[in-house]
RONU-723358 format. One record per residue: residue in three letters; x, y, z of N, C-alpha, C in turn. Coordinates in steps of 0.001 Angstrom, whole numbers, padded with zeros to 6 digits, always signed. Each point is the difference from the previous one (the first is absolute). Layout:
<sites>
alaXYZXYZXYZ...
</sites>
This chain:
<sites>
unk+020617+004522+016808-001032+000667+000187-001155-001098-000544unk-000509-000424+000691-001446-001181+000214-001438+000808-000383unk-000219-000198-001031-001000-000145-000363-001143-001158+000468unk-001573+000786-000411-001048-000818+000400-000801+000331-001429unk-000793-001051-000907-000725+000145-001670-001272-000462+001162unk-000522+000434-000293-001834-000384-000407-001144+000871-000653unk-000241-000836-000319-001308+000671-000900-001414-000523+000567unk-001482+000016-000336-001254-000126-000525-000286-000606+001283unk+000394+000943+001170-000451-000116+001545-001394-000055+000193unk-001358+000529-001326-000808-000081-000218-000691+000189+001664unk+000556+001021+001009-000719-000018+000956-000769+001420+000183unk-000870-000098+000416-001818+000590-000093+000313+000440+001197unk+000524-000444+001553-000582+000970+001379+001557-000257+000074unk-000436+001561+001198+001530-000273+001274+000129-000703+001311unk+000552-000283+001011+001505-000371-000577+000141-001454-000703unk+001442+000879-000735+000426-001629-000604+000247-001286+000113unk+000298+000290+001190+000316-001012+000908-000612-001054+000238unk-001316+000207-000099-001110-000845-000013-000148-000864-001863unk+000807+000364-000920-000199-000116-001026+001286-000688-000479unk+001160+000407+000269+001368-000458-000319+000538-001009+001450unk+001144-001263-001181+000107-000399+000473+000603+000646+001132unk+000911-000764+000993+000062+000230+001910+001911+000449-000132unk+000206-001270-001136+001970+000271-000661-000052+001257-000415unk-000594+000237-001547+000238+000687-001703-000399+001852+001185unk-000876-000033+001575-000064+001029+000452+001070+000114+000539unk+001084-000431+000768+001191+000000+000512+001029+000287-000917unk-000150-000547-001173+001143-000192-001723-000441+001511+000715unk-001214+000682-000914-000182+001798+000000+000636+000091+000921unk-000236+000125+001341+000535+001120+000935+001866+000410-000084unk-000013-001584-001099+001622-000087+001052+000559+000760-001615unk-000142-000266-001141+000281+000534-001373+000463+000843+000240unk+001584+000728-000722+000269+000638-000313-001086+001476-000997unk-000598-001109-001469-000940+001191-000129-001390-001526-000728unk-000985+000460+000305-001097-000887-000973-000566+000657-001377unk-000313-000553-000602-000341-000218-001649-001493-000065-000264unk-000691+000318+000337-001776-000544-000672-000230+000345-001034unk+000235-000674-001318-000724-000587-000879-001307+000374-000685unk-001230+000654+000951-001353+000388-000113-000288-000881+000066unk-001707+000035+000830-001322-000423-000279-000045+000012+001453unk+000038+001009+001180+000383+000332+001603-001434-000409-000254unk-000843+000140-001154-001181+001115+000574-000670+001065+000365unk+000331-000132+001405-000337+001235+000865+000998+000606+000297unk-000850+002189+000182+000715+001054-000043+001205-001321+001488unk-000726+000147+000816+000100-000483+001562+000805-000751+000411unk+000316-001204-000737+001573-001089+000125+000495+000440-000305unk+000265+001179-001704+000944+001191+000021+001005+000433+001026unk-000816+000412+000697-000340+001122+001228+001090-000802+001147unk-000426-001146-000042+000432-000603+001441+001253-001047-000704unk+000181-000005-001107+001407-000756-000295+001143+001240-000182unk-000566+001030-000535+000789+001095-000230+000904+000898+001482unk-001253-000379+001261+000614-000281+001161+001111-000232+001289unk-000209-001585-001016+000791-001208+000801+001313+000095-000983unk-000279+000405-000807+001934-000324-001251-000135+000754-000865unk+001295+000583-000854+000098+000045-000755-000506-000605-001618unk-000457+001281+000075-001291-001071-001579+000335+000774-001685unk-000081-001100-000766+000108+001231-000909-000954-000535-000723unk-000897-000346-001000-001137-000713-000954-000809+000558-001279unk-000827-000249-000289-000734+000417-000804-001770-000381+000008unk-000591+000601-000472-001327-000160-000455-000310-001445-000811unk-000754-000838+000328-001271-001184-000585-000719+000295-000233unk-000465-000819-001203-001144-000168-000223-001573-000146+000420unk+000020-000515+001124-001460-000489+001006+000767+001434+001576unk+000440+001196-000093+000977+000354+000560-001649+001379+000253unk-000333+000793+001177-000633+001624-000284+000604+000172-000555unk-000444+000718-000214-000825+001458-000686+001210+000995+000839unk+000367+000441+000919+000416+000607+000845+001436-000724+000025unk+000473-001266+000391+000888-000861-000581+000778+000876-001717unk-000623-000034-000832+000281+000061-001035+000549+001473-000712unk-000723+000747+000378+000066+001846+000426+001658-000205+000919unk+000040-000751+000829+001256+000339+000872+001469-001140-000482unk-000049-000915-000335+001138-000669-000266-000584-000269-001504unk+001547-000230-000944+000214-000036-001174-000646-001468-000668unk+000571+000208-001439-000949-001349-000298+001910-000537-000491unk+001363+000825+000145+000821-000609-000048+001239+001084+000198unk+000868-000924+000480+001182+000622+000572+001337-000257-000124unk+000588+000392+000221+001632-000515+000582+000355+000826+000397unk+000713-001088+000905+001325+000596+001115+001512-000947-000402unk+000352+001217+000763+001504-000557+000204+000575+000016+001165unk+000676-001406+000678-000187-000335+000933+001331-000350+000095unk+000875+000146+000568+001429-000289-000071+000571-000631-001223unk-000429+001635-000990+000613-000511-001544-000818-001261-000884unk-001220-000360+000595-000177-000694-000828-001435+000222-000272unk-000624+000022-001412-001415+001280-000166-000606-001462-000090unk-000935-000044+000974-001494-000635-000044-001075+001265-000286unk-000952-000976-000836-001030+000534-000338-000820-001237+000367unk-001788+000771+000962-000492-000494+000302-001320+000372-000753unk-000881-001066-000586-001483+000148-000652-001205-000971+000198unk-000441+000448-000057-001275-001393+000347-000505-000821-001140unk-000292+000584-001032+000040-000795-001186+000986-001046-001171unk+000702-000269-000004+000955-000794-000627-000120-001076-000815unk-000034-001253+000527-000003-000645-000942-001696-000561-000793unk+000404-000437-001152-000721-000612-001004-001213-000978+000790unk+000647-000496+000826-001027-001411+000453+000807-000237+001052unk-001114-001307+001144+000846-000673+000965+001414-000728-000546unk-000173-000300-000853+001165-001187-000432+001279+000689-000744unk-000478+001117-000259+000825+000916-002187+000252+001433+001123unk+001550+000394+000851+000687+000791-000260+000866+001604-000829unk-000183-000993-000506+000052+000842-002047-000108+001622+000199unk-001375-000106+000313-000797+001690+000395+001242+000889+000429unk+000514-000986+001648+000549+000993+001140+001461+000089-000665unk+000477-001018-001053+001492+000104-000197+000027+001382-001068unk-001185+000301-000418+000354+001061-001083-000846+000681+000746unk-000375+000675+001290-000330+001260+000511+001805-000033+000812unk-000125-001254+000822+002022+000254+000186+000778+000926-000812unk-000696-000375-001295+001768+000778-000953-001219+001452-000011unk-001165+000121-000640-000202+001203-000525+000075+001102+001767unk-000145-000470+001431+000784+000427+000910+001407+000747-000053unk+000528-001503-000667+001614+000952+000544+000667-000441+001442unk-001209-001095+000063+000528-000347+001911+001077-002168+000000unk+000498+000231+000864+000698-000910+000705-001314-000533+000017unk-000662-000090+000958-000932-000970+000590-001313+000161-000500unk-000866-000658-000141-001349+000622+000627-000799-000962+000990unk-000811+000888-000024-001119-000639+001137-000727+000238-000491unk-001313-000871-000280-001088+000244+000062-001716-001405+000522unk-001122+000903-000323-000508-001371+000486-001205-000177-000476unk-001088-000441-000002-001206-000607-000731-000040-000797+000551unk+000828-001152-000810-000240-001299-000566-000401-000705+001595unk+000955+000537+001080-000345-000744+001294+000511-001263+000354unk+000591-000361-001291+001155-000811+000273+001432+000544+000102unk+001020-000847+001150+001037+000579-000300+001748-000173-000764unk+000500+000927-000499+000823-000641-001415+001464+000705+000707unk+000436-000398-000294+001852+000034+000049+000670-000089-001365unk+000231+000547-000884+000616-000490-001519+001011+001028-000129unk+000892-000414-000023+001576+000865-000969+000144-000284-000988unk+000529+001414-001162+000287+000253-000838+001166+001077+000575unk-000021+000121-001274+000398+001810+000246-000599+000450+000557unk-001220-000060+000633-000895+001254+000746+000046-001590+000835unk-000574+000169+001284-000052-000431+001120-002109-000013+000037unk-000808-000689-000555-001421+000109+000459-000492+000029+000836unk-001218+000342+000766+000198-000734+001537-001799+000089+000608unk-000483-000255-000106-001819-000418+000441-000139-000374+001644unk+000116+000591+000780-000137-000784+001523-000945-000941+000319unk-001465+000118-001602-000917-000988+000866-001200+001159+000863unk-000899-000402+000669-000512+000516+001042-000261-000603+001288unk+000193-000111+000914-000904-000010+000832-000540-000605+000572unk-001279+000119-000323-001225+000251+000392-001052-000720-001383unk+000680+000398-001135-000801-000924-000933+000561-000652-001088unk+001002-000708+000389+000939-001188-001013-001157-000333-001094unk+001080-000361-000853-000396-000864-000924+001032-000435-000934unk-000023-001411-000294+000953-001116-000113+000720-000365+000462unk+000021+000675+001950+001333+000248+000597-000398-000274+001124unk+000265-000022+001521+000487+000340+001430-000153+001877-000149unk-000772+000175+001267+000624+001603+000279+001289-000022-000209unk+000815+001572-000048+000593+000248-000543+001040+001534+000408unk+001163-000219-000513+000318+001506-000054+001696-000437-000979unk+000482+001445+000075+001094-000269-000011+001207+000693+000799unk+001447-000839+000286+000760+001589+000497+001262-000618-001298unk+000454+001574-000033+000749+000864-000667+001742-000206+000913unk+000758+000194-000163+000833+000206+000776+001360+000798-001212unk+000239+000977+000644+001032+000422-001261+001267+000398+000658unk+001351-000361-000692+001039+000166+000859+000987+000386-001036unk+001097+000473+000333+000757+000156-000775-000496+000214-001949unk-000933+000460+000237-000189+000357-001286-000749-000873-001150unk+000196-001234+000784-001270-000713-000547-001252-000214+000683unk-000897-000658-000380-001643-000294+000430+000205-002243+000129unk-000932-000356+000840-000590-001359-000021-001214+000093+000320unk-000799-000495-000064-000896-000586+000472-000580-001092-000093unk-001534-000238+001895-000347-000970+000208-001123+000086-000067unk-000660-002092+000011-001475+000618+000006-000271-000548+001537unk-000482+000734+000630-001071-000286+000442-001450+000231+000765unk+000062-001926+000697-001299+000195-000031-000470-000790+001450unk-001867+000819+000483-000201-000350+000718-001307-001538+000711unk+000339+000085+000853-002100-001179+000357-000846+000723-000755unk-000558+000016+000041-001954+000735-000108-000045-001321-001767unk-001538+000844-000388-000196-000872-000542-000019+000329-001513unk+001071-001366-000380+000469+000474-001372-000752-000789-001294unk+000025+000583-001320-000696+000230-001414-000889-001394+000774unk-000761-000595-000579-001212-000783-000298+000606-001225-000894unk+000194+000347-001227+000366-000853-001040+001584-000440+000554unk+000997+001200+000676+001109-001136+000466-000474-001034+000975unk-001146+000254+001219-000397-000621+000853+000045-001527-001012unk-001246-000127-001337-000878-001100-000657+001748-000455-000167unk+001126+000559-001282+001432-000343-000085+000747-001022+001092unk+000085+000479+000858+000981-000361+001081-000615-001612+000531unk-001668+000206-000181-000889-001261+000075+000242-000863-000963unk+000949+000329-000756-000430-001078-001266+001043-000520-000214unk+001190+000995+000126+001676-000559+000174+000245-001130+001271unk-000913-000299+000881-000261-000781+001110-000686-001081-000268unk-000701-000206-001150-000944-000784-000210+000923-000993-001207
</sites>
């Protein structure tokens, strides 16, 4: 099972092909499942993604009220025996995933997919914490998503980055390291 996790797309208008990286669009169309951890922004973006792929999603803090009425704040799905939690806000800050760890424990999941921090994270302990970052508005990172693969009762994850505007703090750090 191949799952693409995304969050924080922050797209106001459709079609989404104009806003999302082309490589990500191809991945979304071929994935067995897409998980979106909130902040679509507009209901039209959710509708367009739903028409394109099998999607499990929650709403984020920046989503239109119509999406907040349609999608839950958090949910748990079972995929091939792996319990996956989905929530938008779980981490305490961009650098501290303690809150996400405790949220995973509270939800009783093997994997927690969350958004809001706009920075890709994969952290493994007795649970797998996954933040796909943002393909359109990254923070301290490049535009990103996460590929999750479930095979033989276990799950693995890999951050996928895309060409596009990276966070200016990252650009500054790269420039500093080169000199």
